[in-house]
C-alpha positions in Angstrom: -9.6 18.4 73.9 -6.2 20.0 74.1 -5.1 18.6 70.7 -8.3 18.6 68.9 -8.3 22.0 67.4 -5.0 21.9 65.5 -5.9 18.5 64.0 -9.2 19.9 62.7 -7.3 22.8 61.2 -4.9 20.5 59.4 -7.7 18.5 58.1 -9.4 21.6 56.7 -6.1 22.6 55.1 -5.8 19.1 53.6 -9.3 19.4 52.0 -8.4 22.8 50.7 -5.2 21.5 49.1 -7.2 18.5 47.6 -9.7 21.0 46.1 -6.8 23.0 44.6 -5.3 19.9 43.2 -8.6 19.0 41.4 -8.7 22.5 40.1 -5.2 22.4 38.8 -5.9 19.0 37.2 -8.6 20.5 35.1 -6.4 23.3 33.9 -3.2 21.3 33.2 -4.5 17.9 32.1 -6.7 18.6 29.1 -5.8 16.2 26.4 -4.8 18.6 23.5 -4.5 16.8 20.2 -6.0 17.2 16.7 -6.5 15.1 13.6 -6.4 16.4 10.0 -7.1 14.4 6.8 -4.1 14.5 4.4 -4.0 16.5 1.1 -6.3 19.3 2.4 -6.6 22.5 0.4 -4.6 25.5 1.7 -6.5 27.5 4.3 -8.5 24.6 5.6 -9.3 24.9 9.4 -7.4 22.1 11.2 -8.2 23.0 14.8 -8.0 25.7 17.5 -6.1 26.2 20.8 -8.6 28.7 22.0 -10.6 26.1 23.9 -7.6 25.0 25.8 -5.3 28.0 26.4 -5.8 31.8 26.6 -4.3 34.1 24.0 -2.0 35.2 22.6 -0.8 32.3 20.4 2.3 31.7 18.3 3.1 28.5 16.3 6.8 27.9 16.2 6.7 25.4 13.3 4.7 26.7 10.3 5.8 24.2 7.5 2.4 22.6 7.2 0.2 24.7 9.5 -0.1 28.4 10.3 -1.9 29.9 13.3 -4.0 33.0 13.9 -2.3 34.7 16.9 -5.5 36.2 18.2 -8.0 33.3 17.8 -5.7 30.3 18.2 -7.2 28.8 15.0 -4.6 27.0 12.8 -5.0 26.3 9.1 -3.3 24.3 6.4 -0.6 26.0 4.3 0.3 25.8 0.6 2.5 22.8 1.4 0.0 19.9 1.5 0.5 17.1 4.1 1.0 13.8 2.3 0.8 11.0 4.8 2.7 8.6 2.6 5.6 11.0 2.3 5.6 12.2 6.0 5.5 8.7 7.6 7.9 5.9 6.7 6.6 2.7 5.0 7.4 0.6 8.1 4.8 2.5 10.2 2.1 2.2 7.6 -0.3 0.5 10.1 0.4 3.0 12.9 -0.7 6.6 13.4 1.1 9.3 11.5 1.8 12.0 14.1 3.5 15.4 13.7 4.4 17.2 16.9 4.0 21.0 16.9 5.3 23.6 19.4 3.4 26.7 20.3 3.7 29.6 22.8 0.5 30.4 24.6 -0.8 32.7 27.4 0.5 36.1 28.2 3.2 34.4 30.2 4.6 32.9 27.1 4.3 29.2 28.1 5.7 26.6 25.6 3.4 23.7 24.8 3.5 20.8 22.5 0.5 19.2 20.8 0.3 16.3 18.3 -1.5 16.5 15.0 -2.6 13.1 13.6 -2.5 12.9 9.7 -5.5 10.8 8.7 -5.1 8.7 5.6 -7.4 9.2 2.6 -7.7 6.9 -0.4 -5.5 9.0 -2.7 -3.3 6.2 -4.1 -4.6 3.7 -6.5 -3.1 0.2 -6.6 -0.1 -0.2 -8.9 1.3 -3.2 -10.8 5.0 -3.1 -11.4 4.5 -4.8 -14.8 1.6 -4.1 -17.1 1.8 -7.7 -18.4 2.2 -10.9 -16.4 3.3 -14.0 -18.3 2.8 -17.5 -17.2 3.5 -20.8 -19.0 1.2 -23.8 -18.3 1.6 -27.3 -19.8 -1.4 -28.5 -21.7 -1.5 -31.8 -19.8 -1.8 -30.0 -16.4 -4.3 -31.5 -13.9 -7.5 -29.6 -13.3 -7.2 -27.9 -9.9 -3.5 -27.2 -10.1 -2.5 -23.8 -8.6 0.2 -21.4 -9.8 1.7 -18.6 -7.7 1.5 -15.2 -9.2 4.6 -13.2 -8.1 3.5 -9.9 -9.6 1.2 -8.4 -7.0 -0.2 -4.9 -6.8 1.1 -2.4 -4.3 -1.0 0.4 -2.6 0.8 3.1 -0.5 -2.4 3.9 1.5 -3.0 2.6 5.0 -5.8 0.6 6.6 -8.7 -0.4 4.4 -7.5 2.1 1.8 -4.4 -0.1 1.3 -6.0 -3.5 1.5 -6.4 -5.1 -1.9 -8.9 -7.5 -3.4 -8.2 -9.4 -6.7 -10.5 -10.8 -9.4 -10.1 -12.1 -13.0 -11.9 -10.8 -16.0 -12.3 -12.6 -19.4 -11.2 -16.0 -18.0 -14.3 -17.8 -19.6 -14.3 -20.2 -16.7 -10.9 -21.8 -17.7 -9.0 -20.2 -14.8 -9.9 -18.8 -11.4 -8.2 -16.9 -8.5 -7.5 -18.1 -5.0 -6.0 -15.8 -2.3 -4.3 -17.6 0.5 -5.7 -16.6 3.9 -2.3 -16.9 5.8 -0.4 -14.5 3.6 -0.6 -12.2 0.6 -0.3 -15.0 -2.0 -2.4 -15.0 -5.2 -2.9 -18.4 -6.8 -4.1 -19.0 -10.4 -6.2 -22.2 -10.4 -6.8 -24.3 -13.6 -10.6 -25.0 -13.8 -10.9 -27.0 -17.1 -8.7 -29.3 -19.2 -6.3 -27.5 -21.6 -5.5 -28.4 -25.2 -2.8 -26.4 -27.0 -4.0 -27.6 -30.4 -7.4 -26.0 -29.7 -6.2 -22.8 -28.0 -2.5 -22.1 -27.2 -2.9 -18.7 -25.4 -5.3 -17.1 -22.9 -5.4 -13.3 -22.2 -7.2 -12.2 -19.1 -7.4 -9.1 -17.0 -6.1 -9.3 -13.4 -7.9 -6.5 -11.5 -6.7 -5.3 -8.0 -9.2 -3.1 -6.1 -8.6 -1.4 -2.7 -11.2 -1.3 0.1 -11.5 2.4 0.4 -14.9 4.2 0.5 -14.4 5.2 -3.1 -12.4 2.2 -4.2 -9.5 2.6 -6.7 -8.3 -0.2 -9.0 -5.5 -1.2 -11.3 -5.4 -3.8 -14.1 -2.6 -5.9 -15.5 -2.9 -8.3 -18.5 -2.4 -11.9 -17.5 -1.1 -13.9 -20.4 -1.1 -17.7 -20.0 0.7 -19.6 -22.7 -0.1 -23.3 -23.1 3.0 -25.3 -23.8 2.9 -28.3 -26.0 3.3 -32.0 -25.1 3.7 -34.8 -27.7 0.1 -36.0 -27.7 -0.5 -36.3 -31.5 1.1 -38.4 -34.3 1.6 -37.7 -38.0 -1.1 -38.5 -40.6 -1.2 -38.1 -44.3 -3.4 -35.4 -45.7 -6.3 -36.1 -48.1 -4.6 -34.1 -50.9 -1.5 -36.3 -50.9 -1.3 -37.9 -54.4 -2.3 -41.6 -54.8 -1.2 -42.0 -58.5 0.8 -40.0 -61.1 1.8 -40.5 -64.7 5.1 -39.5 -66.3 6.3 -39.8 -70.0 9.0 -42.2 -70.9 11.5 -39.5 -71.7 11.3 -37.6 -68.4 14.6 -35.9 -67.4 16.7 -36.5 -64.3 15.6 -34.7 -61.1 12.1 -34.1 -62.5 9.6 -33.7 -59.7 7.2 -36.7 -59.8 5.1 -36.0 -56.8 5.1 -34.7 -53.2 3.6 -36.5 -50.3 2.3 -34.5 -47.3 1.7 -35.6 -43.7 0.7 -33.3 -40.8 1.2 -33.3 -37.0 -1.0 -30.9 -34.9 1.8 -30.6 -32.2 4.4 -27.8 -32.4 8.1 -27.5 -32.4 10.2 -30.7 -32.1 7.0 -32.6 -31.3 5.7 -31.9 -34.8 8.9 -32.9 -36.7 8.1 -35.5 -39.5 10.6 -37.7 -41.4 9.7 -39.4 -44.7 11.1 -42.7 -45.8 10.4 -45.5 -48.3 9.1 -48.7 -46.9 11.5 -51.7 -47.0 8.8 -53.5 -49.1 9.5 -51.1 -52.1 11.2 -52.9 -55.0 14.9 -52.4 -55.6 14.2 -51.0 -59.1 11.8 -48.4 -57.7 14.4 -47.4 -55.1 17.0 -47.1 -57.8 14.7 -45.0 -60.1 13.2 -42.6 -57.5 14.5 -40.6 -54.5 12.5 -39.3 -51.6 13.4 -36.1 -49.6 13.0 -37.1 -45.9 12.1 -33.5 -44.9 9.9 -32.1 -47.8 8.4 -35.4 -49.2 9.5 -34.6 -52.8 9.7 -37.7 -55.0 12.1 -37.1 -57.9 13.7 -39.1 -60.7 17.3 -40.2 -60.1 18.1 -40.6 -63.8 16.9 -39.7 -67.3 14.1 -42.0 -68.6 14.3 -43.6 -72.0 11.4 -46.0 -72.0 9.4 -47.2 -75.1 7.1 -49.4 -73.0 4.5 -48.7 -70.4 5.4 -49.4 -66.8 3.8 -49.1 -63.3 5.7 -48.7 -60.1 4.3 -48.7 -56.5 6.0 -46.6 -53.8 5.0 -47.1 -50.2 5.9 -44.0 -48.2 6.3 -43.9 -44.4 5.9 -40.7 -42.2 7.5 -41.0 -38.7 7.2 -38.8 -35.7 8.8 -38.7 -32.2 7.6 -41.6 -30.1 4.9 -42.4 -32.7 4.2 -45.4 -35.0 4.8 -44.4 -38.7 1.8 -43.5 -40.9 1.9 -44.8 -44.5 0.5 -43.9 -47.9 0.9 -45.5 -51.4 1.9 -43.7 -54.6 1.5 -45.5 -58.0 3.7 -44.1 -60.7 2.7 -45.0 -64.4 5.5 -44.5 -67.0 4.2 -44.0 -70.6 6.2 -44.7 -73.8 8.1 -41.8 -75.4 6.4 -39.7 -78.2 8.1 -37.4 -80.8 5.4 -35.1 -82.2 5.3 -31.4 -81.2 2.4 -29.1 -80.6 2.2 -25.3 -80.4 0.4 -23.0 -78.0 -1.3 -19.8 -79.3 -1.8 -17.0 -76.7 -4.4 -14.1 -76.9 -3.6 -11.4 -74.3 -6.4 -9.8 -72.4 -4.4 -8.0 -69.6 -2.0 -5.1 -70.2 1.1 -6.5 -71.9 4.3 -5.4 -73.6 6.7 -7.6 -75.5 4.9 -10.8 -74.6 5.0 -9.8 -70.9 1.8 -9.1 -69.0 1.7 -6.4 -66.3 -0.8 -6.7 -63.3 -1.2 -4.5 -60.3 -0.8 -6.3 -57.0 -3.7 -7.1 -54.7 -6.2 -7.5 -57.6 -8.9 -10.2 -57.2 -8.7 -13.3 -59.4 -8.4 -11.9 -63.0 -8.4 -13.4 -66.5 -5.1 -12.6 -68.2 -5.2 -14.4 -71.6 -6.8 -17.0 -73.8 -4.7 -20.1 -74.7 -5.3 -22.4 -77.7 -3.5 -25.7 -78.6 -2.5 -26.0 -82.3 -0.8 -28.9 -84.0 -1.3 -32.5 -85.4 -4.9 -33.7 -85.5 -3.7 -37.0 -83.9 -3.4 -35.1 -80.6 -7.0 -33.9 -80.3 -7.3 -35.7 -77.0 -4.4 -33.5 -75.6 -4.9 -30.8 -73.0 -2.9 -27.9 -71.5 -1.8 -27.7 -67.9 0.4 -25.4 -65.7 3.6 -27.0 -64.3 4.5 -26.4 -60.7 2.8 -24.4 -57.9 2.0 -20.9 -59.1 -0.9 -18.6 -58.3 -2.4 -19.1 -61.7 -5.0 -21.5 -63.2 -6.1 -22.8 -66.6 -9.8 -23.5 -67.2 -11.1 -25.1 -70.5 -13.6 -22.9 -72.4 -15.0 -24.1 -75.7 -11.9 -25.9 -76.8 -9.7 -23.1 -75.5 -8.2 -22.2 -72.1 -8.6 -19.1 -69.9 -5.4 -18.2 -68.0 -6.4 -16.5 -64.7 -4.8 -15.6 -61.3 -5.9 -17.9 -58.5 -5.4 -15.3 -55.7 -4.2 -11.7 -55.4 -0.6 -11.2 -56.3 1.8 -9.5 -53.8 4.6 -7.3 -55.2 6.6 -7.4 -51.9 6.6 -11.3 -52.0 7.4 -11.8 -55.7 7.7 -9.1 -58.3 7.8 -11.4 -61.4 6.2 -14.8 -62.2 7.0 -17.3 -64.9 4.1 -19.6 -65.9 5.2 -22.9 -67.6 2.3 -24.3 -69.7 2.8 -28.0 -70.9 0.7 -30.3 -73.0 -0.9 -33.5 -71.6 -1.8 -36.2 -74.1 -4.5 -38.7 -73.1 -3.4 -42.4 -73.7 -5.9 -44.9 -72.5 -6.5 -44.6 -68.7 -3.5 -42.3 -68.2 -2.1 -39.1 -69.6 1.4 -38.2 -70.6 3.3 -34.9 -70.5 4.6 -33.9 -74.0 8.0 -32.1 -73.9 6.4 -29.1 -75.6 6.4 -26.2 -73.1 5.6 -22.4 -73.3 6.7 -19.9 -70.6 4.5 -16.9 -70.0 6.0 -13.9 -68.1 3.9 -11.8 -65.7 5.2 -8.6 -63.9 3.5 -7.4 -60.7 3.1 -3.6 -60.4 3.5 -2.1 -56.9 0.7 -0.2 -55.0 1.1 1.5 -51.6 -0.1 -1.3 -49.4 2.7 -1.5 -46.8 3.2 1.0 -43.9 6.8 1.7 -42.9 8.2 -0.8 -40.4 10.6 0.2 -37.6 13.4 -2.1 -36.8 12.5 -1.9 -33.1 9.1 -1.4 -31.6 10.7 0.8 -28.9 14.0 2.4 -28.2 15.7 3.0 -24.8 18.7 5.1 -24.1 20.4 6.8 -21.1 21.8 10.3 -21.2 23.6 12.2 -18.4 21.9 15.4 -17.3 23.6 18.8 -18.0 24.4 17.6 -21.5 25.7 19.9 -24.3 22.7 21.5 -26.3 22.3 20.0 -29.7 23.7 16.6 -28.6 22.6 13.7 -30.9 20.8 11.0 -29.1 20.1 8.1 -31.5 19.0 7.4 -35.0 15.7 5.5 -35.6 15.2 3.6 -38.8 12.1 2.3 -40.6 11.9 0.4 -43.9 9.0 0.2 -46.3 8.5 -2.9 -48.5 6.9 -0.8 -51.2 8.9 0.8 -54.1 9.4 4.3 -55.4 7.4 7.0 -53.7 5.5 4.4 -51.9 8.6 3.3 -50.1 10.1 6.7 -49.4 10.0 7.3 -45.6 10.1 10.5 -43.6 10.2 10.9 -39.8 8.5 13.3 -37.4 7.8 13.7 -33.6 4.4 13.8 -31.9 2.9 17.2 -31.7 2.9 17.1 -27.8 6.6 16.3 -27.6 8.7 18.9 -25.8 10.2 21.4 -28.1 13.7 20.6 -26.9 13.7 17.4 -28.9 13.8 17.3 -32.7 14.4 14.7 -35.4 15.8 14.9 -38.9 12.9 14.0 -41.2 15.2 12.2 -43.7 17.8 10.4 -41.6 15.8 9.8 -38.4 18.6 11.3 -36.3 17.1 12.4 -32.9 18.7 15.3 -31.1 18.1 17.4 -27.9 18.5 21.1 -28.2 18.8 22.0 -24.5 20.4 20.6 -21.4 18.4 18.0 -19.5 17.7 18.2 -15.8 17.0 14.9 -14.1 15.5 16.7 -11.0 12.9 18.3 -13.2 12.1 15.2 -15.3 13.9 11.9 -15.0 12.3 10.1 -18.0 11.2 11.5 -21.4 8.9 9.3 -23.6 8.9 10.4 -27.2 6.6 9.2 -30.0 8.2 9.0 -33.4 6.1 8.6 -36.6 7.5 7.1 -39.8 5.3 8.0 -42.9 5.7 7.0 -46.5 5.1 9.2 -49.6 2.3 7.1 -51.1 -1.3 8.3 -51.8 -2.8 8.1 -49.3 0.3 7.9 -47.1 0.7 5.2 -44.5 2.6 5.5 -41.2 3.8 3.6 -38.2 4.8 4.5 -34.7 7.7 3.7 -32.3 8.5 4.9 -28.8 11.8 6.3 -27.6 12.4 6.3 -23.9 15.2 8.7 -22.7 16.3 8.1 -19.1 18.2 11.0 -17.7 21.2 9.9 -15.6 22.0 11.9 -12.4 25.0 14.1 -11.8 25.9 15.5 -8.5 24.7 19.1 -9.2 22.5 19.7 -6.1 23.8 20.4 -2.7 21.9 19.0 0.3 19.1 21.4 1.6 18.0 21.6 5.2 14.3 22.0 5.9 15.1 25.2 7.8 18.4 27.2 8.1 17.9 27.4 11.9 16.6 24.5 14.0 15.3 25.2 17.5 14.8 22.4 20.0 13.7 22.2 23.7 14.9 19.3 25.9 14.5 18.7 29.6 17.7 18.4 31.5 16.9 15.0 33.0 16.9 13.1 29.7 19.2 10.0 29.7 22.3 9.8 27.5 21.7 9.2 23.8 18.1 10.6 24.1 16.6 12.1 21.0 16.8 15.9 20.8 14.9 16.3 17.6 14.7 15.5 13.9 16.9 17.4 11.6 15.5 17.1 8.1 17.7 17.4 5.1 17.0 16.6 1.4 19.1 16.2 -1.7 17.1 16.0 -5.0 20.0 14.0 -6.6 19.8 10.3 -7.1 21.6 7.3 -5.6 24.9 8.1 -3.8 24.7 11.7 -5.1 21.5 12.2 -3.0 22.7 10.1 0.0 23.4 12.6 2.7 25.4 12.4 5.9 25.2 14.9 8.8 28.0 15.9 11.2 28.2 18.3 14.1 30.8 21.0 13.6 32.1 24.0 15.5 30.8 22.7 18.8 32.1 20.8 21.8 28.6 20.3 23.1 27.4 16.8 24.2 25.5 16.1 20.9 25.9 13.8 18.0 23.9 13.1 14.8 22.2 9.7 14.3 22.3 9.5 10.5 20.2 6.3 10.4 17.3 8.1 12.0 18.1 11.6 10.9 18.0 12.9 14.5 20.2 14.8 16.9 21.0 12.9 20.1 22.7 13.7 23.4 26.0 11.9 24.3 25.9 12.6 28.1 23.5 13.8 30.8 22.6 17.5 30.7 22.5 20.0 33.5 20.7 23.3 33.0 22.4 24.8 36.0 25.7 24.3 34.2 24.7 25.1 30.7 21.1 26.2 29.7 21.7 26.8 26.0 23.8 25.2 23.2 24.6 26.7 19.8 26.0 24.4 17.2 26.2 23.9 13.4 25.3 20.9 11.3 27.2 20.1 8.1 25.3 18.0 5.5 27.4 16.4 2.8 26.4 14.1 -0.1 28.4 11.1 -1.4 29.1 12.5 -4.9 31.7 10.4 -6.8 33.9 13.2 -8.2 32.6 16.2 -6.2 31.1 16.3 -2.7 28.6 19.1 -2.1 27.8 20.4 1.4 25.5 22.8 3.2 25.1 23.9 6.9 22.4 24.8 9.3 22.4 26.4 12.7 21.0 24.5 15.7 19.9 26.1 19.0 19.1 23.8 21.9 17.4 25.1 25.0 17.8 23.0 28.1 14.5 23.0 30.1 14.7 23.1 33.8 13.4 20.3 36.1 13.2 20.5 39.9 16.4 18.7 40.7 17.9 21.1 43.3 16.5 21.7 46.8 16.8 25.1 48.4 20.1 25.9 50.1 19.9 27.9 53.3 22.7 30.6 53.5 21.5 32.4 56.6 21.4 31.3 59.3 24.6 29.4 58.7 24.0 26.8 61.5 21.1 25.3 63.5 23.2 26.2 66.6 23.5 29.9 65.8 21.6 32.3 68.1 20.5 35.9 68.0 19.8 38.2 71.0 16.7 40.4 70.7 16.2 43.4 73.0 12.9 43.4 74.9 12.5 47.0 73.9 12.3 46.3 70.2 9.3 47.8 68.6 6.5 45.8 66.9 7.2 45.5 63.2 11.0 45.5 63.7 12.9 43.1 61.5 14.8 40.8 63.8 16.7 38.7 61.3 16.4 37.3 57.8 16.4 33.8 56.4 18.2 33.7 53.1 18.1 30.7 50.8 18.9 30.1 47.1 17.7 27.5 44.6 19.8 26.8 41.5 16.8 25.8 39.4 14.8 28.4 37.4 11.2 29.5 37.1 8.7 28.0 39.5 11.3 25.5 40.5 13.4 28.3 42.1 10.6 30.3 43.7 11.2 29.9 47.5 8.6 30.2 50.3 9.3 30.2 54.0 7.0 28.6 56.6 7.2 28.3 60.3 6.4 24.6 60.9 7.3 24.4 64.6 6.4 27.6 66.4 6.7 28.2 70.2 4.3 26.2 72.3 0.7 26.9 71.5 -0.1 28.2 75.0 2.4 31.1 74.4 1.5 33.0 71.3 4.8 33.6 69.5 5.7 37.3 69.1 7.7 36.5 65.9 6.4 36.1 62.4 8.1 35.0 59.1 7.3 36.6 55.7 6.7 33.7 53.4 8.3 35.4 50.3 11.2 37.5 51.7 12.1 35.3 54.7 12.2 38.3 56.9 11.5 37.5 60.7 9.8 40.5 62.4 8.2 41.2 65.7 4.5 40.6 65.3 3.7 42.5 68.6 5.4 44.4 71.4 7.5 42.1 73.6 6.2 41.4 77.1 7.7 40.1 80.2 6.4 36.6 79.4 8.3 36.6 76.1 11.7 36.7 77.8 13.8 33.6 77.1 14.8 31.4 74.2 12.5 31.0 71.2 13.1 28.1 68.7 11.5 28.5 65.3 11.7 25.5 62.9 11.5 27.0 59.3 10.7 24.9 56.2 12.2 26.4 53.0 10.3 25.0 50.0 10.6 25.7 46.3 7.7 25.9 43.8 8.5 22.7 41.8 5.8 20.6 40.3 4.5 18.0 40.9 6.7 17.5 44.0 8.4 20.5 45.6 11.8 20.1 47.3 12.6 21.7 50.7 15.2 22.2 53.4 14.8 23.0 57.1 16.6 25.3 59.5 16.3 26.3 63.2 16.1 30.0 64.0 17.1 30.5 67.7 16.1 33.9 69.2 16.9 34.9 72.8 14.8 37.8 74.2 17.1 39.3 76.8 18.1 42.7 78.2 21.7 41.8 77.9 22.8 42.1 74.2 25.8 39.8 74.7 26.2 37.3 71.8 24.5 33.9 72.4 25.3 30.4 71.0 23.8 27.0 71.6 26.0 24.1 72.5 23.8 21.8 70.4 20.9 22.3 67.9 17.4 22.0 69.3 15.8 18.6 69.2 12.4 17.7 68.0 10.3 16.0 70.6 7.2 15.5 68.6 6.4 12.9 66.0 8.6 12.5 62.9 5.7 13.5 60.7 6.8 17.1 60.3 6.8 17.8 56.6 4.0 16.2 54.5 5.2 14.3 51.4 3.1 15.5 48.4 1.2 12.9 46.6 3.1 11.2 43.8 -0.1 10.1 42.1 -0.1 11.1 38.4 -2.0 14.3 37.9 -2.3 14.1 34.1 -4.3 11.0 33.6 -6.7 11.5 30.6 -10.3 11.7 31.7 -13.4 11.4 29.7 -15.8 14.4 29.7 -18.1 12.6 32.0 -15.3 11.9 34.5 -14.3 15.6 34.3 -17.9 16.7 35.2 -18.0 14.3 38.1 -14.6 15.7 39.3 -16.0 19.3 39.1 -19.1 18.4 41.1 -16.9 16.6 43.7 -14.7 19.7 43.9 -17.6 22.0 44.5 -19.0 19.7 47.2 -15.6 19.6 48.9 -15.4 23.4 48.7 -18.7 23.8 50.4 -17.8 21.2 53.1 -14.4 22.8 53.7 -16.0 26.3 54.1 -18.5 24.9 56.7 -15.7 23.0 58.5 -13.5 26.1 58.4 -16.2 28.2 60.2 -16.7 25.5 62.8 -12.9 25.2 63.3 -12.4 28.9 63.9 -15.1 28.9 66.5 -13.6 25.9 68.3 -10.1 27.4 68.0 -11.2 30.6 69.7 -12.8 28.7 72.5 -9.7 26.5 73.0 -7.4 29.5 73.0 -9.4 31.1 75.7 -9.2 28.0 77.9 -5.4 27.6 77.3 -4.7 31.1 78.6 -6.7 30.4 81.7 -4.6 27.2 82.3 -1.3 29.1 81.6 -2.0 31.4 84.5 -2.3 28.3 86.7 0.8 26.4 85.4 4.5 27.2 85.3 6.5 27.6 82.0 7.0 24.4 80.0 10.3 22.8 79.3 12.3 24.6 76.6 12.6 23.1 73.2 9.5 20.8 73.7 6.6 21.2 71.3 3.6 19.5 72.8 1.4 19.1 69.7 1.7 16.7 66.8 2.2 18.1 63.3 1.5 15.9 60.3 4.3 17.4 58.2 7.6 15.6 58.0 10.9 17.5 58.3 14.5 17.0 57.7 17.3 19.1 59.2 20.4 20.2 57.3 22.7 19.1 60.2 
């Protein structure tokens, strides 16, 4: 029973400490974080600290959020949070988190809390090229797949950035297949292809994201079917089978033209004409055959008085094809000498035997022709020689001269119609040398719009140019004539006023200096209009790309950066991100940071844009650093710089245990007069702690008092360390008193401590006293309890927090009851101990008979 009471008291204290730990855990360990969708309007409520910390509140970083100092509510600012701009591309699939610092509570505590930027579907997919071209051979096997390299990109994250593809207007000829093991899009041929039937397919490739309100982008997929040599030449039905020529035909006269066709294209459709080896030598000597055009001409002048018939067998050869053949029979008639005349009656407008006809007119009758001459040629007829857009049609012994199709001034402005006489002789007809040429002029109408030499123009201009600088000269031509072909130029009405164009020459100029940072590309629409009635016009696009000059210095996000870092961080730890931007482009906008005017242990990590430590920090040596950062760009001719101030506060950690100054030794001793009055300060324990804040707040505790059976007359003030007389000294108090004092700091979660022996001799003689050796501890080594190292900031769910609260209330009630019982038992035990003391002698000095569960460590 002698040791039961102190153990019960320690157990009660342990329960009370456990309850306090649970209580502190609820205060300190609330998980404070917030999430905000990106692109919120200014003034949108993002969260509140009022549910976690008492006022007042101050937000240290107010770039994207501002805080009400009274309510703790924080709202979005004018600068919207763009998730894709704030978070790098490589962390697309991770959370986008911004850490904010705030000062809370009247004590001015510094806290950090994360704000998660949630992605919204604010970016549509984008194809780099609006048109995707693919070539496929017409003999490709059905089911063949082709990889499409041009894929859409989406800057959003999660489902908002996942893309689905489909084809439109494919008509079942092609389909899409998306590989499951990678982002590969395959175009699959579903039906057989034939270039001669269709040589090009235009489809729409649509990419759609998986957001709640999906966005999409479309690119034109153009599949060109390439030719293979799968067709051979064949003669057309209109190729002549027989022809008759007079016996006095001149040299080089066109006798006939044979035509063969090949549906293939390019070299596969090339055709060569030749005479068969079976053609007679006389025919080969009399006629020539053009191998490319198929023209059959006379090689010499004819002077034949007899009828003759020659057979020409013509071959048409293609690449890797057997030759096709046709037969042309040429009948030669005997020469005649009689002449005939042609009488012309004009119907169309004419002047000096020349007819004038506006272009684009439908087939029109121009004149009436009549054959006059010897009555022996009544079987003769008129015909037009050569291929011209005119026809002769018999009408009551006369002939109507008409156009066979609309005439085009731009293709041919003047036509000459050769009318010849054909005389019927038996089964054949002969061409009589009599010929009449009729002249037709085509009058122009405004049927052609101006045509630009280029469909689009591109040029590059350096910014900060001289005002009025000429850019380029556009040019358009008009095939019409006169006013119909006179071209003037103008810009689109929505074009910036700094651009102007000369309406006559097409010279484009800029009247002001260009600034790439304001606008990097200018797209201008230029119209070319003729002077016809009504006028016709065409359009071209001029793209002006503004080249960068190094005309902007780097800009820091703030002129003064403030960072807080604990002193126990390892070398090369990150202090904070130092943001700097340069609106220039390329090397002109590529910035590099340096630390200047400082010998502090800090260096800039330019790859990460962060400030890092180079060595370990010690707040007790230096608690604050002031330095400057210099940002410089890589401009070619001129390097621009700017600077920013950086203040780094080193936060304290509990890395120094208290140092006892007085008493200076565990062997020192102090004599106390028995006549000292109660309340007299006998001595003072003085200790220091080099840490700051709670880590340096020192408390003093008597861990090993005099034996329990003798109530100690000395007491220690836990805050000041003053040792005073608790009561008037009695006769029984004479002798040596050893007090083991534990000096603890207020560090969290584990306080540090030191111990010291205070030796007091109550004696009438005031001679100085000194111990030969320090007192020894005869009890167990468990003197000073080691605080729990279990983490106190594990995140708990709301249900777990409620259970913890209920458990704490239960422990509080149990500890109160136990405390009452312990006090009663303690009073009874103390009474019994005094009775025993009167019967027993004094115990051995420096022996403490009870066990204490706290561990201790002496300085010596």
